C-alpha positions as CSV (number, residue, x, y, z in Angstrom):
1,X,117.6,-111.2,13.6
2,X,114.6,-109.0,14.2
3,X,116.8,-106.2,15.4
4,X,118.8,-106.4,12.2
5,X,115.7,-106.3,10.0
6,X,114.4,-103.3,12.1
7,X,117.7,-101.5,11.6
8,X,117.7,-102.2,7.9
9,X,114.1,-101.0,7.6
10,X,114.9,-97.9,9.5
11,X,118.0,-97.2,7.4
12,X,116.0,-97.8,4.2
13,X,113.3,-95.4,5.4
14,X,115.8,-92.8,6.3
15,X,117.6,-93.2,3.0
16,X,114.3,-92.8,1.1
17,X,113.4,-89.7,3.0
18,X,116.9,-88.2,2.2
19,X,116.5,-89.0,-1.5
20,X,113.0,-87.7,-1.6
21,X,113.7,-84.4,0.2
22,X,115.3,-82.6,-2.9
23,X,112.3,-83.7,-5.1
24,X,109.9,-82.4,-2.5
25,X,111.7,-79.1,-2.3
26,X,111.5,-78.8,-6.1
27,X,107.8,-79.6,-6.0
28,X,107.2,-76.9,-3.4
29,X,109.3,-74.4,-5.4
30,X,107.3,-75.1,-8.5
31,X,104.0,-74.5,-6.6
32,X,105.3,-71.2,-5.3
33,X,106.5,-70.2,-8.8
34,X,103.1,-70.9,-10.2
35,X,101.6,-68.5,-7.7
36,X,104.3,-65.8,-7.7
37,X,107.1,-65.4,-10.3
38,X,109.0,-63.2,-7.8
39,X,109.3,-66.1,-5.3
40,X,112.9,-66.5,-4.0
41,X,115.3,-68.8,-5.8
42,X,116.2,-72.3,-4.4
43,X,119.2,-72.4,-2.1
44,X,122.2,-74.2,-3.7
45,X,122.9,-76.8,-1.0
46,X,122.7,-80.5,-0.4
47,X,124.2,-83.2,-2.7
48,X,125.8,-82.5,-6.0
49,X,122.7,-83.6,-7.9
50,X,120.4,-81.5,-5.6
51,X,122.5,-78.4,-6.2
52,X,122.5,-79.0,-10.0
53,X,118.7,-79.5,-10.0
54,X,118.2,-76.3,-7.9
55,X,120.5,-74.3,-10.2
56,X,118.6,-75.5,-13.3
57,X,115.3,-74.6,-11.6
58,X,116.6,-71.1,-10.7
59,X,117.8,-70.5,-14.3
60,X,114.4,-71.6,-15.6
61,X,112.7,-69.1,-13.3
62,X,115.0,-66.3,-14.4
63,X,114.3,-67.1,-18.1
64,X,110.5,-67.1,-17.6
65,X,110.7,-63.8,-15.8
66,X,112.9,-62.2,-18.5
67,X,110.6,-63.5,-21.3
68,X,107.5,-62.1,-19.6
69,X,109.3,-58.7,-18.9
70,X,110.3,-58.6,-22.6
71,X,106.7,-59.4,-23.7
72,X,105.3,-56.7,-21.5
73,X,107.8,-54.1,-22.8
74,X,107.0,-55.0,-26.4
75,X,103.3,-54.7,-25.8
76,X,103.7,-51.4,-24.0
77,X,105.9,-50.1,-26.8
78,X,103.4,-51.1,-29.4
79,X,100.4,-49.7,-27.5
80,X,102.3,-46.4,-26.9
81,X,103.4,-46.1,-30.6
82,X,99.9,-46.7,-31.8
83,X,98.8,-43.4,-30.1
84,X,100.5,-41.2,-32.7
85,X,98.7,-42.6,-35.8
86,X,95.5,-42.8,-33.8
87,X,95.7,-39.1,-32.9
88,X,96.3,-38.2,-36.6
89,X,93.2,-40.2,-37.5
90,X,91.1,-38.4,-34.9
91,X,92.2,-35.0,-36.2
92,X,91.5,-36.0,-39.8
93,X,88.1,-37.4,-38.9
94,X,87.1,-33.9,-37.7
95,X,87.4,-32.7,-41.3
96,X,84.8,-35.1,-42.6
97,X,81.5,-33.3,-43.5
98,X,79.3,-36.4,-43.2
99,X,78.0,-36.2,-39.7
100,X,77.0,-39.8,-39.4
101,X,80.3,-41.1,-40.7
102,X,82.1,-38.7,-38.4
103,X,80.2,-40.0,-35.4
104,X,81.0,-43.6,-36.3
105,X,84.7,-42.9,-36.7
106,X,84.7,-41.0,-33.4
107,X,83.1,-44.1,-31.7
108,X,85.6,-46.5,-33.2
109,X,88.7,-44.4,-32.4
110,X,87.4,-43.7,-28.9
111,X,87.1,-47.5,-28.5
112,X,90.6,-48.0,-29.7
113,X,92.0,-45.4,-27.4
114,X,90.2,-47.0,-24.4
115,X,91.7,-50.4,-25.3
116,X,95.1,-48.9,-25.5
117,X,94.7,-47.2,-22.1
118,X,93.4,-50.5,-20.6
119,X,96.3,-52.5,-22.0
120,X,98.9,-50.0,-20.7
121,X,97.3,-50.0,-17.3
122,X,97.3,-53.8,-17.1
123,X,101.0,-53.9,-18.1
124,X,101.8,-51.3,-15.4
125,X,100.0,-53.4,-12.9
126,X,101.9,-56.5,-13.9
127,X,105.2,-54.6,-13.5
128,X,104.4,-53.8,-9.9
129,X,106.0,-56.2,-7.4
130,X,103.8,-57.0,-4.5
131,X,104.6,-59.2,-1.5
132,X,101.7,-61.4,-0.4
133,X,100.4,-60.5,3.1
134,X,97.7,-61.9,5.4
135,X,94.5,-60.2,4.4
136,X,91.1,-59.9,6.2
137,X,88.8,-60.6,3.3
138,X,85.7,-59.4,5.1
139,X,87.3,-56.1,5.9
140,X,88.5,-55.7,2.3
141,X,85.1,-56.4,0.7
142,X,83.4,-54.1,3.2
143,X,85.8,-51.3,2.3
144,X,85.1,-51.7,-1.4
145,X,81.4,-51.8,-0.9
146,X,81.4,-48.7,1.4
147,X,83.4,-46.8,-1.2
148,X,81.0,-47.6,-4.0
149,X,77.9,-47.0,-1.8
150,X,79.2,-43.5,-0.9
151,X,78.9,-42.5,-4.6
152,X,75.4,-43.9,-4.8
153,X,76.0,-47.3,-6.4
154,X,73.6,-50.1,-5.4
155,X,75.9,-52.5,-3.6
156,X,75.7,-54.6,-0.4
157,X,77.6,-57.3,1.5
158,X,76.7,-60.1,3.8
159,X,78.4,-63.0,5.6
160,X,82.0,-63.4,6.8
161,X,85.1,-65.1,5.4
162,X,88.5,-66.1,6.7
163,X,91.8,-64.6,5.9
164,X,94.0,-65.2,2.8
165,X,97.6,-64.7,1.8
166,X,97.3,-62.3,-1.1
167,X,98.8,-59.3,-2.9
168,X,96.6,-56.4,-1.6
169,X,96.5,-54.2,-4.7
170,X,95.9,-57.1,-7.1
171,X,93.2,-58.7,-5.0
172,X,91.5,-55.3,-4.5
173,X,91.4,-54.7,-8.2
174,X,90.0,-58.2,-8.9
175,X,87.1,-57.6,-6.5
176,X,86.5,-54.1,-7.7
177,X,86.2,-55.4,-11.3
178,X,83.7,-58.0,-10.2
179,X,81.6,-55.5,-8.2
180,X,81.7,-52.8,-11.0
181,X,80.7,-55.4,-13.6
182,X,77.7,-56.5,-11.5
183,X,76.5,-52.9,-11.2
184,X,77.2,-52.1,-14.8
185,X,75.5,-55.1,-16.4
186,X,73.2,-56.3,-13.6
187,X,71.9,-53.2,-12.0
188,X,73.3,-54.0,-8.5
189,X,76.0,-56.0,-6.7
190,X,75.6,-58.2,-3.7
191,X,78.8,-59.7,-2.2
192,X,78.1,-62.9,-0.2
193,X,81.1,-64.1,1.9
194,X,81.6,-67.6,3.4
195,X,84.1,-70.3,4.1
196,X,84.0,-73.7,2.5
197,X,86.1,-76.9,2.5
198,X,87.8,-75.5,-0.6
199,X,88.8,-72.2,1.0
200,X,87.4,-68.6,1.2
201,X,84.4,-68.1,-1.0
202,X,83.3,-64.7,-2.4
203,X,80.2,-64.6,-4.6
204,X,79.2,-61.4,-6.4
205,X,75.6,-61.6,-7.5
206,X,73.6,-59.2,-9.8
207,X,70.0,-58.9,-11.1
208,X,70.9,-58.7,-14.8
209,X,69.9,-60.9,-17.7
210,X,72.9,-63.3,-17.2
211,X,75.1,-64.7,-19.9
212,X,74.3,-67.4,-22.5
213,X,75.6,-70.7,-21.1
214,X,77.8,-71.2,-24.2
215,X,79.6,-67.9,-23.5
216,X,80.3,-68.3,-19.7
217,X,84.0,-69.2,-20.5
218,X,84.4,-67.0,-23.6
219,X,83.8,-63.8,-21.6
220,X,87.1,-64.4,-19.7
221,X,89.1,-63.9,-22.9
222,X,90.9,-60.5,-23.1
223,X,88.8,-57.9,-25.0
224,X,85.9,-60.2,-25.5
225,X,82.5,-58.5,-25.1
226,X,79.0,-59.6,-25.6
227,X,77.0,-57.8,-28.3
228,X,74.9,-56.2,-25.6
229,X,78.0,-54.5,-24.0
230,X,79.4,-52.9,-27.1
231,X,78.4,-49.4,-26.0
232,X,81.7,-47.9,-24.9
233,X,80.0,-45.6,-22.4
234,X,78.8,-48.6,-20.4
235,X,80.5,-51.7,-21.7
236,X,84.2,-51.2,-20.9
237,X,86.9,-52.8,-23.1
238,X,86.5,-56.4,-22.1
239,X,89.5,-56.8,-19.7
240,X,87.8,-56.8,-16.3
241,X,86.9,-60.5,-16.1
242,X,90.2,-61.6,-17.7
243,X,92.2,-59.7,-15.2
244,X,90.1,-60.9,-12.3
245,X,90.5,-64.6,-13.2
246,X,94.2,-64.1,-13.7
247,X,94.6,-62.6,-10.3
248,X,92.5,-65.4,-8.7
249,X,94.7,-68.1,-10.3
250,X,97.9,-66.3,-9.4
251,X,96.7,-66.7,-5.8
252,X,96.1,-70.4,-6.2
253,X,92.3,-69.9,-6.5
254,X,89.9,-69.6,-9.4
255,X,87.0,-67.5,-10.7
256,X,83.9,-69.0,-12.3
257,X,80.5,-67.7,-13.5
258,X,77.1,-69.2,-13.4
259,X,73.6,-68.1,-14.1
260,X,71.4,-68.0,-11.0
261,X,68.1,-70.0,-11.2
262,X,66.2,-67.0,-9.9
263,X,67.8,-64.7,-12.5
264,X,71.0,-62.7,-12.7
265,X,74.7,-63.7,-12.8
266,X,76.9,-65.0,-10.0
267,X,80.7,-64.6,-10.1
268,X,82.3,-67.0,-7.6
269,X,85.8,-66.3,-6.4
270,X,87.5,-69.1,-4.5
271,X,90.8,-68.5,-2.7
272,X,92.9,-70.7,-0.4
273,X,92.4,-69.8,3.2
274,X,95.5,-68.7,5.1
275,X,96.9,-71.2,7.5
276,X,96.3,-70.3,11.1
277,X,99.4,-69.5,13.1
């Protein structure tokens, strides 16, 4: 009797595992898709229901990819086409006799041109397909800091961090944006590396005035800038933080900002640590 019950329990356990395996595979595929739209499609094998679910998932992935590609092409076309009327406006502005008005128009049109350039560059970056590789975060940050220090920028790095699975160009741009923002708005950049139970932690600190608490999330919106950063020569176009957070989340991590009690701003980048092999 006990043997029969044991056999039935074992059979039930095995059956449940078999039924749950396709669901687990779909869950794993959804996680990979959230991190990388170029992840490989699901294999069409297993039971009829499992094959149908995998086929539907693959079609969904293809549709998402096509829609994003079409959106990017549309935005690139609009940004490119806006250059022609903008150039005409710049030429016509030069004929204006009022020096103050001419200077204002130059500033506004220069700002528009910078935003178009930044939009096109962002779309080009999105179009690049990068395969995630195992990266030494400590070496990457040291490389960026050394490059900036060579041209006289006040940057430093301390601590060590583990390795991550990441797209090299995208992560490098994310970190470069954070370091450049710290120097631009806070006078200097200090990168502090560490590991935590949540993964690899990279904090970029500055000595600037910080950001009003109510705006710590708003500054992540594309093209959003604080009033104090409206000078085009020093303020950028408002895409740096938006791009940095998007890259962080594409890698399964996140980017947050906080005002330091001793003054200045801290940008905290958290990334999942690569599994040891």
